[in-house]
N, C-alpha and C positions, 0 to 999 in steps of 0.2 A: 814928595808924598803929601797929599792934601787930605787931612782927616775931616770927614763929614759927620758931625755928631748925629746920633740917632739913626744912622744908616749902616747897612751891612757892606755896601760897596763904596770904596774910596778910590781916589785918583792917584796914579803913579805917573809923574810927569817925566821921569828919566832915571837912569841908573848908570853906574860905571862897572864894567866887568873887571873884577879883581884878578880872577884866575879862570881861564877857560880849560875845560877838560875834554875837548873834542877828540883827543887822541885815544880816549877810552874806547871809542867806537871803531878804531882801526884794527884791533886784535880781538878775536872772538872770546878768548878766555877772559881778557880784561873787561870786555863788555858784559859778559855773563856774570862775572863777579860783581861789577858795579850794579847790575840789575838786581842781583840777589839782595845786596845790602839795602838798596833803595826800596825795593818791593817789601822787604821785611819791615823797614821803618814805617812805610806808608800803611801797611796792613796790621802791624802789631803794636807799634809805639803808642803811648797815650797821646791824647789830643793836646794836652797842656804843653806849653813851651818847656823844653829841656835843653839847656845850653850844653850840658855834658854830652848828651846824645848827639846833638848837632856837631859839636867839635869832634867827637869820635868818628862820625860819618865822613866829615870833611877830611880828616887825617887818613881814614881808610881808603877813600877815593884817591887821595894824593899818593898813598903808598902803592895802590894798584897801578896808577899812572906811571910811577917811577920804577916799578919792578921789572926785571928782565922778563921777556916774553915767556920763557920756560918756567918762571916762578909765579906767574899770575894766578894760576889755579890754587897753588898752595897759600898765597897771600889771601885770596878770596875765601878759602875754607877757614883759615885761622881767624880772619877778621869776622866771618859769619859766626863762628863759635863765640868769639868775644862779644859780638853784638847780642847774641842770644843770652849770654850771661848778663850783660848790661841791662837788658830788658827784664831780667829777673827769672830766667828759666835755665840757670846753669846746670849742665849735666854733671853727675857725680862720676868722675873718672879718676880721682886721686885715691879713692878707697872704695871698697866693696859696699854697695848700697844695703847689703844684708848684714854682714858681720863687722864692717868697718876696717878690715885689714887693708893696709896700703896696697895699691895696685901693683901687680907684678907684670911688667911689660914683656917678660920673657915666657910667660905662661898664657895658655888660652883662657878665655873668660866668656861670659855671656853678657849681652847688653839687653837689659830689661827696660823696654820703652815705658811701661806703666810706672815703674819705680824711678825712672829717669837716670839710669846709670849702669855702670858695670857691676856684675856679680863675679866674684872670684871663682876659681875652679873647685873650691871646697864647698861652696854653698849650693843650694838646690838649683838644678838646671832649668832656670826660667829665662826666656828671652832668646835672642838671636846669638848663635855661636860666633865668636870673634877670635880668629887665629892670633897667635902671638905678635906677628908683624903688624896686624891691624890694631891690636891693643896699643902697641908703641905709637902707631900713627895717630890713633885717637887721643892718647894722652898728650902727645906733642902738639897736635893742631888745636885741641880744645884748650890748651894752656895759652894759645895765642902765638905759638912759635911756628912760623911758616917754613922751617928748614927741611920739611919732609913733604913729598908730594901726596896729595889725597888720591886714593884709589877709587875706582867706580863704586866699590862696596862701601867705602867711607862716605862718599857723597850721598849714596842712597840712605845710609844710616843718619846722616845729618838731615836730609829731607824728611825722613820718618820722624826723627826727634822733634823737629820744628812743627810738623803737622800735628803730632800728638800733644805737645806741650804749649806751643806758642800760637799756632794758627787755628786752634779750635777745629781741627779736622780738615781744614782747607789746604789745598795744594798751593805751594809757592812755586808758580810755574817757572820762574827764572832758575830755580834750583834744578829742575829737570834739564833745562838748557845747559847749565854749568856741568852737570853730570854726563851729558851726551858726548860721544867721541867728537873731537875737533879735528878738522883737516890739517 
């Protein structure tokens, strides 16, 4: 690397590849997951250097690379929720955004996009209805645990949450790709 003072363009004379991740492109779910993570970082992350964010992205891509094919979507969804949290847009899923009661994964709830989280069944019916199995899925994946598969409804909720809170109304196109049925 040759630094040229007072210039915006510098010269890179060579580099060594430490880890190649071409295998992410072999499987559509892995590719979609990697695309979501990278697009989110490119569109939402601050311009300043953030070593923690970079380390998280590298670790998430490595985890996607090493995950069994049938777990790739779950890993992608869990790491996307974690990335959203790391970027400062954490969803409120541990407790009701209205009354603060702990989440009840065996009860239906509502997800209030404007408030940024779950409303329990006792609070006003504001937001999208979330069935009990989807509440469990949301609590699990948003905590960063990829042990449960994301449903199409869950991925749609993730996309809407990101559009509302992190992407200033813009679509993250790779999320649509991740949510699409894969052959």
